[in-house]
N, C-alpha and C positions, 0 to 999 in steps of 0.2 A: 449418624456421621457417615459421609460418603467415603468409601475406601479409595486408595490409589488405583487399584485395579478397575473399579467402576469408572473412575475419571478417565483412565486410559481407553476403556471400551467406548466411552462417549466420543472421545477424540477421533476415533476411527470408524464409528458407525455412520451409515448414510444419513444425510439430511435430505428429505424428499422435496424436490422442486416441482412446480407445476409448469406446464407448457406456457402458460400466461406469464409466469415469472421470467422464463428464459426469453420470451419475446420482448418483455419489458426491458430487460437488460440490453438486448441488442438494439432496440429502438432508442432508448434513453441514454445508453452508454454507461449506466450504473444501476445498482439496485441495493436497497437496504433490506436485510433479512433479520427478523427477530428470533430470539431463543436458539441461536445457533450453538452457543456454548453456555453451560450452566454457571452460576456464580461460584460453585465449588471448583469447577475446572479452571476458571479464570483466576481464582485466588491461588490455587496450587501452582499453576505455571507463571502467573503474574509475579509471584515472589521471586522466582528464579530469574525472570526477564528483568525485573527492576534491579536486582542485585548485580547482574552482569552489566546493565546499562550504567549504573553508578560506578562500578569498578573500572569500566573501560572509557568512560567519558573524559575528554581532555579539554572541553570548553568551560573554562572557569573565569573568564573575563566578566567584569560587571556588565549588567545589561546596557548601561549607558555607553559602553565602549564597543558594542557589537554592531555588526552590519545588520541590515534588514533580514538577511538569510539566517544569521546567527541568533537573532532575537526570536525567530519563528519557532525553533525547537532545538533540543539536544538530539543529535542523530548518530546512532551507533549501529553499525551494519554487521551482517553475518555473525550474529550471536550464536547461530547453530553450531559454529565451529569452536565455540568457547565453552559450551555447557551441554552435557548429555540431556539434561532435563529440557533445556530450550530446544535442542535438536528434536526431541520427541514431539514438542509442540509444533515446530515448523514443518515436520514431516507428517502432520495430521492428514490421514486419508479423507476425513470428512471435509476439511477445508479445500484440499486439492481436488477432490471429486467435484465439489461445487464449482470450482474454477473451470474445470474441463467441460462440465455440462453447460455452464453459462456461455462459454466461448463456442461450444458446439464442436469440440475436437475430441479425438480419441484418447489423448493423454497430455499431461503437462509436466514440465521440468521446473526446478527452482532456478530463478534468476539470482535473487538474493533476498535476505530478510533485512529489516531495519526497525529498530525501536525509535519512536518519535515522541519525545517527552517535551511538551510545551510547558515551561515553568510558570509558576504564578507570576503574573506581570509580563509574560511573554507576548511578543508582538504578533502581527498577522502573518499568515502563510500566503504570499502573493499568488494570484492566479497563474496557473501554469498547466502544462500537459507533461506527464512523466516521460512519454516516449521521445521527447526532444533529446533525452539523455541516452536512449537505447538504440544501438546500431543493429536493428533486427529487420528481417526481410518482409514481415507482414504485421498486421495489427492483432494477431491472436495472442494477446498478452494482457494481463490484468493484475491488479493489486487488491488484496483483501486488507481492509482497515479494521483493526480489532481494538476497540477501547477496553482498557482494563478496569474501568469504573463507569458508573453513570456519567454521561457527558452532556450536561445542559448547555444552553446557548452561551452562558457566561464563560464557559471553559474553552470555547472556540472549536466546536465540532467541525468535521469536514463537510463542506458544502459543494454541490455539483451544479453545473450548467447542463440541463437536460438536452440531449441531442447534439451536444457540442463536439462529440467524437467524429461527426460528419462535417465539421467546420474547419477549413484549412488555415484560416488566419491565426497567427500567433504560434505556429508550430516551430518557428525558428527563434523563439524567445526563451532564454533561461529564466529561472526564478529570480525576480528582481523587482525594484520599484517600477521599472519600465513595464515589465510584464503585467504588473497589477493594474497600471493605468490603461495600457493599450488593449489588453484582453478584456478588461471590464467594459471599456467603451464599445468594443466590437461586439461583445455578447449582448449588450443592452440594445445596440442598433439592430441586431438580428432578432431581438425580442424573444430570446430563449428563456425558458422558465428556470428559476433558481430554486433548488431544494436545499434549504438551510434549516434543518430540524435537529432536535436533540437525538442522542443515541441512548437507548436504555441499556442497562447491563445485560450482556449476552447478545446484543444486536451488533451485527457487523455489516460492512458495505463492501461491494466489489465494484471496481470501475476499470474501464479500458485504459490502455496507455495513452490514448489520444483524447480522453475525456478531460475537459478543463475543470479544475476544482481549486478551491482555496479554503482558508479557515480564518476565523476572527481571532482577536486577542484572547488571552486567558485572563479574565478579570476576576477569577476566583482566587482563593488563598491556598490552593493545592495544585500540584502538577497535573496536567492532562496526560496520563500515561497511555500510550498506544503502541501496539505491536503490529507490524505489517509484514506480509509475505508477497513477493512478486512472482507470478507464474508466467511461463512462456510455453507455447505449444511444443510438444515433443515432435520435432521435425523442422522447427523454425531454423533459418540459416543466418549466419552472420553477414550483415550488409556492410558495404563500404561506409566507414564513418563520415558523417557530414559536418562534424564540428569537433573541437578539442575535447569537449565533455564526452562525446561518444568514443573517442580514442581512449580516454581514461576509463570508461566503463568496460571497454573491450579488455584492456590490460588488467583490470581489477577483478571482474566477475567472470570473464571467459578467456583467460590468458592463453589457453592452448588452442582456441578455435581459429579457423582460417576463413578468410573472406569467401563467401559463396558456398561454404560447407555447413552441414547441420551442426548446430550447437549441442555438443554432447561431452563437455569436459567434466572432470571430477568435481568441480564446483557447481555443476548443474545436473544433479541427479534427477531421475524420473521419480516424481512423487505420487503420480496416479496414472494408471492406464486401464482402459475398459477391457 
């Protein structure tokens, strides 16, 4: 039986990347990495993440009464401020170091975390780019997507459009039925490859803020439980917001930051520095 101390050591021990993997991430805009976290580690922290997600969730409407966004997943953010166990997971040196090395920066800060639970029968997550919501001065930011169970195609794993972080169309579109239609058509016209493959237990993905991605319906009989952590370069600055969603992100995740200055608020601690 794996001890808690062994699990904690794994969470902070380095995961070795090759130069080829770093190059792949920067060219494709995403990467999937196997065996980043052991089943024991995911079980230990997954229990706490799920407990907090269920406790804090406020979306209880029937699926038939929800919007497309609401049908996509239950979304609970900044669990690290609610639970010391979840905080330990979100402050993982292994995960943060991977983000820094993939981005090619000396250090990363936390933007925020979010649990994304696609319920059984949950709908699609429409095509979108996360950085539409983020008022940040550059593209040195990424998300790690961590399934807490094996995630076959029927559960709606995250899917990526390879190279789409270099594609400008659709960067002004929020997640919606319109973003699904317009971005899907534009990516198809560009003939960008689609990576839509299952996730094994312990496999995680990293993607840039401007990488277009989506997910299918959850056709299984169990929730698709996922934890995510968003990393920003240590030194990134707050940019003038371009839309109301960016104003909301500024007020929620960087409330003390000032436009043009480095983001370094109490809600954005340094998680790794070389």
